[in-house]
C-alpha positions in Angstrom: 31.8 17.6 -64.4 28.8 15.6 -62.8 29.7 12.9 -60.2 28.7 9.1 -61.1 28.7 6.6 -58.7 28.9 2.9 -58.8 27.7 0.2 -56.4 29.3 -3.1 -56.2 27.1 -5.7 -55.2 27.4 -9.4 -54.2 25.1 -11.5 -55.8 24.2 -14.5 -53.8 25.1 -18.0 -56.1 26.3 -16.1 -58.6 29.8 -17.6 -59.5 32.6 -16.1 -61.7 35.3 -18.2 -63.3 38.8 -16.9 -63.0 42.4 -17.8 -63.7 45.4 -16.9 -61.8 48.5 -17.9 -61.1 50.7 -20.1 -58.1 54.0 -20.5 -57.1 54.9 -24.3 -56.8 55.0 -24.3 -53.0 52.0 -22.4 -52.5 50.3 -25.0 -55.2 51.7 -28.0 -52.9 50.4 -26.4 -50.2 47.2 -25.9 -51.0 46.5 -29.4 -52.6 47.8 -30.8 -49.3 45.5 -28.8 -47.3 42.7 -30.0 -49.4 43.6 -33.6 -49.0 43.8 -32.9 -45.2 40.5 -31.7 -45.0 39.1 -33.5 -47.4 37.9 -30.7 -49.6 38.0 -29.4 -52.9 40.7 -27.1 -53.8 38.6 -24.5 -55.2 36.8 -24.9 -51.8 39.8 -24.2 -49.7 40.2 -20.9 -52.2 37.1 -19.5 -51.8 37.2 -19.9 -48.0 40.5 -18.1 -48.2 39.2 -15.2 -50.3 36.1 -15.1 -48.5 37.6 -15.2 -45.1 40.3 -12.3 -46.5 37.6 -10.0 -47.9 35.3 -10.3 -44.5 38.7 -9.2 -42.8 39.3 -6.2 -44.8 35.4 -5.6 -44.9 36.0 -5.5 -48.7 32.3 -6.7 -49.0 31.1 -2.9 -47.5 33.0 -0.7 -50.1 31.8 1.2 -52.7 33.3 2.6 -55.8 32.6 6.6 -57.2 34.2 8.1 -60.1 35.2 11.2 -58.6 35.1 14.9 -60.4 39.1 14.8 -60.7 39.9 17.4 -57.9 
């Protein structure tokens, strides 16, 4: 079986819309933090996700399809 390699690239400026659920307490905390920091809630979420992904070195990951071994 041939080895296929898939690369994931960060596209600067390209934004994707996502939908997810939050616990009520998390939503309230997010809303209050956004108000406190005078930011939109989406900006707080984007910063949090970016910080988390950087801490996990996720931008350096690659995805490959193995040969089943």
